[in-house]
C-alpha positions as CSV (number, residue, x, y, z in Angstrom):
1,M,-10.7,-18.6,-5.9
2,A,-7.7,-16.9,-4.4
3,H,-8.1,-14.6,-1.4
4,K,-7.5,-11.0,-2.3
5,I,-5.0,-9.2,-0.2
6,F,-4.1,-5.5,-0.4
7,I,-0.8,-4.3,1.1
8,I,-0.3,-0.6,2.0
9,D,3.2,0.4,3.1
10,D,5.4,3.3,2.2
11,E,8.4,1.0,2.2
12,K,8.5,-0.2,-1.4
13,S,10.9,-3.0,-0.6
14,I,8.4,-4.5,1.8
15,L,5.7,-4.2,-0.8
16,F,7.8,-5.9,-3.5
17,L,9.0,-8.8,-1.3
18,S,5.6,-9.3,0.4
19,K,3.7,-9.3,-2.9
20,A,6.2,-11.8,-4.5
21,I,5.9,-14.2,-1.6
22,L,2.1,-14.0,-1.2
23,V,1.5,-14.4,-4.9
24,T,3.7,-17.5,-4.8
25,A,1.6,-18.8,-1.9
26,G,-1.5,-18.5,-4.1
27,Y,-3.0,-15.1,-3.0
28,S,-4.1,-12.4,-5.3
29,V,-2.2,-9.3,-4.2
30,S,-2.5,-5.6,-4.9
31,T,-0.2,-2.9,-3.4
32,E,0.0,0.8,-2.8
33,S,2.9,2.8,-1.3
34,D,1.1,6.2,-1.3
35,S,-1.2,6.5,1.7
36,T,-3.1,9.4,0.0
37,R,-4.1,7.1,-2.9
38,A,-4.6,4.0,-0.8
39,Y,-8.3,4.6,0.2
40,Q,-9.5,4.8,-3.3
41,A,-7.3,1.9,-4.4
42,V,-8.9,-0.3,-1.6
43,L,-12.4,0.9,-2.6
44,D,-11.7,-0.1,-6.2
45,A,-10.1,-3.5,-5.3
46,K,-12.5,-4.6,-2.5
47,P,-9.9,-7.0,-1.0
48,D,-10.7,-9.7,1.6
49,L,-7.8,-8.5,3.8
50,I,-5.6,-5.4,4.1
51,L,-2.1,-5.6,5.5
52,M,-1.4,-2.0,6.5
53,D,1.6,-0.1,7.8
54,I,0.7,2.3,10.6
55,A,3.5,4.9,10.5
56,M,3.2,6.4,7.0
57,P,3.5,10.0,5.8
58,E,0.5,12.1,4.9
59,V,-2.3,9.7,6.0
60,N,-1.3,7.3,8.8
61,G,-2.6,3.7,9.0
62,I,-4.9,4.4,11.9
63,E,-6.7,7.2,10.1
64,L,-6.9,5.1,6.9
65,A,-8.3,2.2,8.8
66,R,-10.9,4.4,10.5
67,N,-12.0,5.7,7.1
68,I,-12.2,2.1,5.7
69,R,-14.3,0.9,8.7
70,V,-17.0,3.6,8.3
71,N,-17.6,2.8,4.6
72,P,-20.4,0.3,4.1
73,A,-18.9,-0.8,0.8
74,L,-15.9,-2.1,2.8
75,K,-17.7,-3.6,5.8
76,D,-16.5,-7.1,5.1
77,T,-12.8,-6.1,4.6
78,H,-10.5,-7.2,7.3
79,I,-7.4,-5.2,8.4
80,F,-4.1,-6.4,9.9
81,A,-1.8,-3.6,11.2
82,L,1.9,-4.0,10.3
83,T,4.0,-1.8,12.5
84,G,7.5,-1.3,13.9
85,M,5.9,1.1,16.4
86,P,3.3,-0.8,18.4
87,E,3.2,2.1,20.9
88,L,1.1,4.0,18.3
89,I,-1.7,1.5,18.8
90,N,-3.8,2.0,21.9
91,E,-7.1,1.0,23.4
92,H,-9.0,3.5,21.4
93,N,-7.6,2.7,17.9
94,K,-6.9,-1.0,18.1
95,I,-10.6,-1.7,17.3
96,Y,-9.9,-1.0,13.7
97,F,-7.5,-4.0,13.3
98,E,-8.2,-7.8,13.6
99,K,-4.5,-8.4,14.2
100,I,-1.4,-6.4,15.0
101,I,1.8,-7.8,13.5
102,I,5.1,-6.3,14.7
103,K,7.8,-5.5,12.2
104,P,10.2,-6.9,11.5
105,F,8.4,-10.2,11.0
106,H,9.3,-13.5,9.2
107,M,7.3,-14.2,6.1
108,D,6.8,-17.8,7.2
109,S,5.0,-16.4,10.3
110,L,2.9,-14.0,8.2
111,L,1.9,-16.9,5.9
112,A,0.9,-19.0,8.9
113,E,-1.2,-16.1,10.3
114,L,-2.9,-15.7,6.9
115,K,-3.6,-19.4,6.5
116,S,-5.1,-19.6,10.0
117,F,-7.1,-16.4,9.5
118,F,-8.6,-17.4,6.2
119,A,-9.3,-21.0,7.5
120,K,-11.4,-19.4,10.4
121,Q,-13.2,-17.2,7.9
122,T,-14.1,-20.2,5.8
123,V,-15.5,-22.0,8.8
124,A,-17.5,-19.0,10.0
125,V,-19.3,-18.6,6.7
């Protein structure tokens, strides 16, 4: 069964390209560009992993990640931060993310990170 990944980013070009590449790599991918709708969309989808932008209008990625973390229905959902502004992540809020990936990134590097992450999850189960 394909791992379910949910991408949240207000840049639609990143969503489109990332989804196309991840689907080709065998992942099941959902996306949302509106951070105000993202929480409910994640709750409905129950993904294995969320790739989330940090600097988004309305609801930023840190606030969204915090809301996801406190919901028992999403306790097994992992979150990677995608950000071009790593200075927004500090000691207090980095606890919401398993990994921080700095934009711009190469898709080959992201695919390698995902493969490694899911391999470790499979071993841990």
